[in-house]
KEBASE-352842 format. One record per atom (N, C-alpha, C): residue number from 1; residue in three letters; x negated, y, z; atom name. Coordinates in Angstrom, 1 decimal. Layout:
+-----+--------+--------+--------+--------+-------+
: num : residu :     xx :     yy :     zz : atome :
+-----+--------+--------+--------+--------+-------+
: NUM :    Ala :      X :      Y :      Z :    CA :
...
+-----+--------+--------+--------+--------+-------+
This chain:
+-----+--------+--------+--------+--------+-------+
: num : residu :     xx :     yy :     zz : atome :
+-----+--------+--------+--------+--------+-------+
:   1 :    Met :   -0.9 :   -1.1 :   -0.1 :     N :
:   1 :    Met :    0.1 :   -0.1 :    0.0 :    CA :
:   1 :    Met :   -1.0 :    1.2 :   -0.1 :     C :
:   2 :    Lys :   -0.6 :    2.2 :   -0.8 :     N :
:   2 :    Lys :   -1.1 :    3.5 :   -1.1 :    CA :
:   2 :    Lys :   -0.4 :    4.7 :   -1.4 :     C :
:   3 :    Val :   -1.0 :    5.6 :   -1.2 :     N :
:   3 :    Val :   -0.1 :    7.1 :   -1.5 :    CA :
:   3 :    Val :    0.0 :    7.1 :   -3.1 :     C :
:   4 :    Gly :    1.6 :    7.1 :   -3.6 :     N :
:   4 :    Gly :    1.8 :    7.3 :   -4.8 :    CA :
:   4 :    Gly :    2.7 :    6.0 :   -5.4 :     C :
:   5 :    Asp :    2.6 :    5.0 :   -4.2 :     N :
:   5 :    Asp :    3.6 :    4.0 :   -4.6 :    CA :
:   5 :    Asp :    4.9 :    4.2 :   -4.5 :     C :
:   6 :    Leu :    5.6 :    3.5 :   -5.4 :     N :
:   6 :    Leu :    7.1 :    3.6 :   -5.3 :    CA :
:   6 :    Leu :    7.8 :    2.6 :   -4.6 :     C :
:   7 :    Val :    8.6 :    2.6 :   -3.8 :     N :
:   7 :    Val :    8.9 :    1.6 :   -2.8 :    CA :
:   7 :    Val :   10.6 :    1.9 :   -2.5 :     C :
:   8 :    Lys :   11.2 :    0.9 :   -1.7 :     N :
:   8 :    Lys :   12.4 :    0.8 :   -1.6 :    CA :
:   8 :    Lys :   12.4 :    0.3 :    0.1 :     C :
:   9 :    Asn :   13.6 :    0.5 :    0.6 :     N :
:   9 :    Asn :   13.9 :   -0.3 :    2.0 :    CA :
:   9 :    Asn :   13.7 :   -1.7 :    1.9 :     C :
:  10 :    Ala :   13.1 :   -2.4 :    2.8 :     N :
:  10 :    Ala :   13.4 :   -3.9 :    2.8 :    CA :
:  10 :    Ala :   15.0 :   -4.5 :    2.5 :     C :
:  11 :    Asp :   15.0 :   -5.4 :    1.9 :     N :
:  11 :    Asp :   16.2 :   -6.0 :    2.0 :    CA :
:  11 :    Asp :   16.9 :   -6.3 :    3.3 :     C :
:  12 :    Arg :   16.1 :   -6.6 :    4.2 :     N :
:  12 :    Arg :   16.7 :   -6.8 :    5.3 :    CA :
:  12 :    Arg :   16.9 :   -6.2 :    6.4 :     C :
:  13 :    Leu :   17.0 :   -4.9 :    6.1 :     N :
:  13 :    Leu :   17.6 :   -3.6 :    6.7 :    CA :
:  13 :    Leu :   19.0 :   -3.5 :    6.0 :     C :
:  14 :    Val :   19.9 :   -4.3 :    6.6 :     N :
:  14 :    Val :   21.4 :   -4.0 :    6.5 :    CA :
:  14 :    Val :   21.8 :   -2.9 :    7.1 :     C :
:  15 :    Gly :   22.6 :   -2.2 :    6.5 :     N :
:  15 :    Gly :   23.5 :   -1.1 :    7.0 :    CA :
:  15 :    Gly :   22.6 :    0.3 :    7.1 :     C :
:  16 :    Asn :   21.3 :    0.3 :    6.6 :     N :
:  16 :    Asn :   20.5 :    1.8 :    6.5 :    CA :
:  16 :    Asn :   20.9 :    2.4 :    5.4 :     C :
:  17 :    Arg :   21.1 :    4.0 :    5.7 :     N :
:  17 :    Arg :   21.5 :    4.6 :    4.9 :    CA :
:  17 :    Arg :   20.6 :    4.7 :    3.5 :     C :
:  18 :    Asn :   19.4 :    4.6 :    3.5 :     N :
:  18 :    Asn :   18.3 :    4.5 :    2.4 :    CA :
:  18 :    Asn :   18.2 :    3.2 :    1.7 :     C :
:  19 :    Arg :   19.0 :    2.0 :    1.8 :     N :
:  19 :    Arg :   18.8 :    0.8 :    1.6 :    CA :
:  19 :    Arg :   18.6 :    0.8 :   -0.2 :     C :
:  20 :    Lys :   19.3 :    1.6 :   -0.5 :     N :
:  20 :    Lys :   19.5 :    1.6 :   -2.0 :    CA :
:  20 :    Lys :   18.7 :    2.8 :   -3.0 :     C :
:  21 :    Arg :   18.1 :    3.4 :   -2.1 :     N :
:  21 :    Arg :   17.3 :    4.6 :   -2.2 :    CA :
:  21 :    Arg :   15.9 :    4.2 :   -2.9 :     C :
:  22 :    Leu :   15.2 :    5.2 :   -3.7 :     N :
:  22 :    Leu :   13.9 :    5.0 :   -4.0 :    CA :
:  22 :    Leu :   13.0 :    6.0 :   -3.2 :     C :
:  23 :    Gly :   11.6 :    5.8 :   -3.0 :     N :
:  23 :    Gly :   11.0 :    7.0 :   -2.2 :    CA :
:  23 :    Gly :    9.5 :    6.6 :   -3.1 :     C :
:  24 :    Val :    8.5 :    7.6 :   -2.4 :     N :
:  24 :    Val :    7.1 :    7.7 :   -3.1 :    CA :
:  24 :    Val :    6.2 :    7.6 :   -1.7 :     C :
:  25 :    Ile :    5.3 :    6.9 :   -1.4 :     N :
:  25 :    Ile :    4.6 :    6.9 :   -0.4 :    CA :
:  25 :    Ile :    3.8 :    8.1 :   -0.4 :     C :
:  26 :    Val :    3.8 :    9.0 :    0.8 :     N :
:  26 :    Val :    3.2 :   10.5 :    0.7 :    CA :
:  26 :    Val :    1.8 :   10.6 :    1.7 :     C :
:  27 :    Glu :    2.0 :    9.7 :    2.7 :     N :
:  27 :    Glu :    0.8 :    9.6 :    3.4 :    CA :
:  27 :    Glu :    0.9 :    8.1 :    4.2 :     C :
:  28 :    Val :   -0.4 :    7.6 :    4.2 :     N :
:  28 :    Val :   -0.3 :    6.3 :    5.0 :    CA :
:  28 :    Val :   -1.6 :    6.2 :    6.0 :     C :
:  29 :    Asp :   -1.4 :    5.4 :    7.0 :     N :
:  29 :    Asp :   -2.4 :    5.6 :    8.2 :    CA :
:  29 :    Asp :   -3.1 :    4.3 :    8.5 :     C :
:  30 :    Pro :   -3.8 :    4.0 :    7.5 :     N :
:  30 :    Pro :   -4.6 :    2.6 :    7.6 :    CA :
:  30 :    Pro :   -5.4 :    2.5 :    8.8 :     C :
:  31 :    Asp :   -6.0 :    3.6 :    9.5 :     N :
:  31 :    Asp :   -7.0 :    3.2 :   10.8 :    CA :
:  31 :    Asp :   -6.2 :    2.6 :   11.7 :     C :
:  32 :    Lys :   -4.8 :    2.7 :   12.1 :     N :
:  32 :    Lys :   -4.4 :    2.1 :   12.9 :    CA :
:  32 :    Lys :   -3.9 :    0.8 :   12.7 :     C :
:  33 :    Ala :   -3.6 :    0.2 :   11.4 :     N :
:  33 :    Ala :   -3.4 :   -0.9 :   11.1 :    CA :
:  33 :    Ala :   -4.1 :   -1.9 :   11.5 :     C :
:  34 :    Asp :   -5.4 :   -1.9 :   11.5 :     N :
:  34 :    Asp :   -6.6 :   -3.0 :   12.1 :    CA :
:  34 :    Asp :   -6.5 :   -3.0 :   13.6 :     C :
:  35 :    Gln :   -6.2 :   -2.0 :   14.3 :     N :
:  35 :    Gln :   -6.2 :   -2.4 :   15.7 :    CA :
:  35 :    Gln :   -5.3 :   -3.1 :   16.4 :     C :
:  36 :    Pro :   -5.4 :   -3.9 :   17.3 :     N :
:  36 :    Pro :   -4.4 :   -5.0 :   17.9 :    CA :
:  36 :    Pro :   -3.4 :   -4.0 :   18.4 :     C :
:  37 :    Gly :   -2.2 :   -4.6 :   18.4 :     N :
:  37 :    Gly :   -1.2 :   -3.9 :   18.8 :    CA :
:  37 :    Gly :   -0.5 :   -2.8 :   18.4 :     C :
:  38 :    Cys :   -1.2 :   -2.3 :   17.1 :     N :
:  38 :    Cys :   -0.8 :   -1.2 :   16.5 :    CA :
:  38 :    Cys :   -0.2 :   -1.9 :   14.9 :     C :
:  39 :    Phe :    0.9 :   -1.0 :   14.4 :     N :
:  39 :    Phe :    1.5 :   -1.5 :   13.4 :    CA :
:  39 :    Phe :    1.5 :   -0.3 :   12.1 :     C :
:  40 :    Gly :    0.9 :   -1.0 :   10.9 :     N :
:  40 :    Gly :    0.6 :    0.0 :    9.9 :    CA :
:  40 :    Gly :    2.0 :    0.9 :    9.5 :     C :
:  41 :    Ser :    1.8 :    2.2 :    9.4 :     N :
:  41 :    Ser :    2.9 :    3.1 :    9.6 :    CA :
:  41 :    Ser :    2.5 :    4.1 :    8.1 :     C :
:  42 :    Cys :    3.6 :    4.7 :    7.8 :     N :
:  42 :    Cys :    3.5 :    5.7 :    6.6 :    CA :
:  42 :    Cys :    4.6 :    6.7 :    6.5 :     C :
:  43 :    Phe :    4.3 :    7.7 :    5.6 :     N :
:  43 :    Phe :    5.4 :    8.6 :    5.5 :    CA :
:  43 :    Phe :    6.1 :    8.3 :    4.0 :     C :
:  44 :    Ile :    7.4 :    8.3 :    4.0 :     N :
:  44 :    Ile :    7.9 :    8.3 :    2.5 :    CA :
:  44 :    Ile :    8.5 :    9.6 :    2.2 :     C :
:  45 :    His :    8.6 :    9.9 :    0.9 :     N :
:  45 :    His :    9.3 :   11.1 :    0.6 :    CA :
:  45 :    His :   10.5 :   10.3 :   -0.2 :     C :
:  46 :    Trp :   12.0 :   10.1 :    0.2 :     N :
:  46 :    Trp :   13.0 :    9.3 :   -0.6 :    CA :
:  46 :    Trp :   13.4 :   10.7 :   -1.6 :     C :
:  47 :    Met :   14.0 :    9.8 :   -2.9 :     N :
:  47 :    Met :   14.1 :   11.0 :   -3.8 :    CA :
:  47 :    Met :   15.7 :   11.6 :   -3.4 :     C :
:  48 :    Gly :   15.6 :   12.8 :   -3.5 :     N :
:  48 :    Gly :   16.7 :   13.6 :   -3.0 :    CA :
:  48 :    Gly :   16.6 :   14.2 :   -1.8 :     C :
:  49 :    Asp :   15.6 :   13.8 :   -0.7 :     N :
:  49 :    Asp :   15.6 :   14.4 :    0.6 :    CA :
:  49 :    Asp :   14.6 :   15.3 :    0.2 :     C :
:  50 :    Ala :   14.6 :   16.6 :    1.3 :     N :
:  50 :    Ala :   13.7 :   17.5 :    1.3 :    CA :
:  50 :    Ala :   12.7 :   17.5 :    2.1 :     C :
:  51 :    Asp :   12.4 :   16.4 :    3.2 :     N :
:  51 :    Asp :   11.6 :   15.8 :    4.2 :    CA :
:  51 :    Asp :   11.0 :   14.5 :    4.0 :     C :
:  52 :    Trp :   10.4 :   14.3 :    4.8 :     N :
:  52 :    Trp :    9.6 :   13.0 :    4.8 :    CA :
:  52 :    Trp :   10.1 :   12.0 :    5.8 :     C :
:  53 :    Thr :   10.0 :   10.6 :    5.5 :     N :
:  53 :    Thr :   10.6 :    9.8 :    6.9 :    CA :
:  53 :    Thr :    9.4 :    9.0 :    7.2 :     C :
:  54 :    Phe :    9.2 :    8.7 :    8.4 :     N :
:  54 :    Phe :    8.3 :    7.8 :    9.1 :    CA :
:  54 :    Phe :    9.0 :    6.6 :    8.8 :     C :
:  55 :    Val :    8.2 :    5.7 :    8.4 :     N :
:  55 :    Val :    8.6 :    4.2 :    8.4 :    CA :
:  55 :    Val :    7.3 :    3.4 :    8.6 :     C :
:  56 :    Tyr :    7.5 :    2.3 :    9.0 :     N :
:  56 :    Tyr :    6.6 :    0.9 :    9.4 :    CA :
:  56 :    Tyr :    6.4 :    0.3 :    8.0 :     C :
:  57 :    Glu :    5.3 :   -0.6 :    7.6 :     N :
:  57 :    Glu :    5.2 :   -1.2 :    6.6 :    CA :
:  57 :    Glu :    5.9 :   -2.2 :    6.4 :     C :
:  58 :    Glu :    6.5 :   -2.8 :    7.3 :     N :
:  58 :    Glu :    7.1 :   -4.2 :    7.1 :    CA :
:  58 :    Glu :    8.6 :   -3.7 :    6.7 :     C :
:  59 :    Asp :    9.1 :   -2.6 :    6.8 :     N :
:  59 :    Asp :   10.3 :   -2.0 :    6.6 :    CA :
:  59 :    Asp :   10.5 :   -1.5 :    5.1 :     C :
:  60 :    Ile :    9.5 :   -1.7 :    4.2 :     N :
:  60 :    Ile :    9.6 :   -1.1 :    2.9 :    CA :
:  60 :    Ile :    8.9 :   -2.3 :    1.9 :     C :
:  61 :    Glu :    9.2 :   -2.4 :    0.9 :     N :
:  61 :    Glu :    8.8 :   -3.1 :   -0.4 :    CA :
:  61 :    Glu :    8.3 :   -2.2 :   -1.3 :     C :
:  62 :    Val :    7.1 :   -2.4 :   -2.1 :     N :
:  62 :    Val :    6.5 :   -1.6 :   -3.2 :    CA :
:  62 :    Val :    6.9 :   -2.5 :   -4.3 :     C :
:  63 :    Ile :    7.6 :   -1.3 :   -5.0 :     N :
:  63 :    Ile :    8.0 :   -1.7 :   -6.5 :    CA :
:  63 :    Ile :    7.4 :   -1.7 :   -7.9 :     C :
:  64 :    Ser :    6.5 :   -0.6 :   -7.3 :     N :
:  64 :    Ser :    5.5 :   -0.2 :   -8.6 :    CA :
:  64 :    Ser :    4.4 :    0.4 :   -7.7 :     C :
:  65 :    Asp :    3.3 :    0.0 :   -8.2 :     N :
:  65 :    Asp :    1.8 :    0.2 :   -7.6 :    CA :
:  65 :    Asp :    1.5 :    1.9 :   -8.1 :     C :
:  66 :    Asn :    0.8 :    2.6 :   -7.6 :     N :
:  66 :    Asn :    0.2 :    3.5 :   -8.0 :    CA :
:  66 :    Asn :   -1.1 :    3.2 :   -8.9 :     C :
:  67 :    Arg :   -1.1 :    3.6 :   -9.9 :     N :
:  67 :    Arg :   -2.4 :    3.4 :  -11.1 :    CA :
:  67 :    Arg :   -3.4 :    4.0 :  -10.6 :     C :
+-----+--------+--------+--------+--------+-------+
């Protein structure tokens, strides 16, 4: 996962308002993903939203890699 990847919410998140929306990863925190007890996280800019949303890597699916 890296900045610029096109993503959608994971299908397991039923009832989430962003479930069928697309977003772009705008910031990734890779340093904490390697530490024990920490989860990888990132900020997503969902299409149509003015601000970014904080999510954990396990809650999204990359559907198109940044080239």
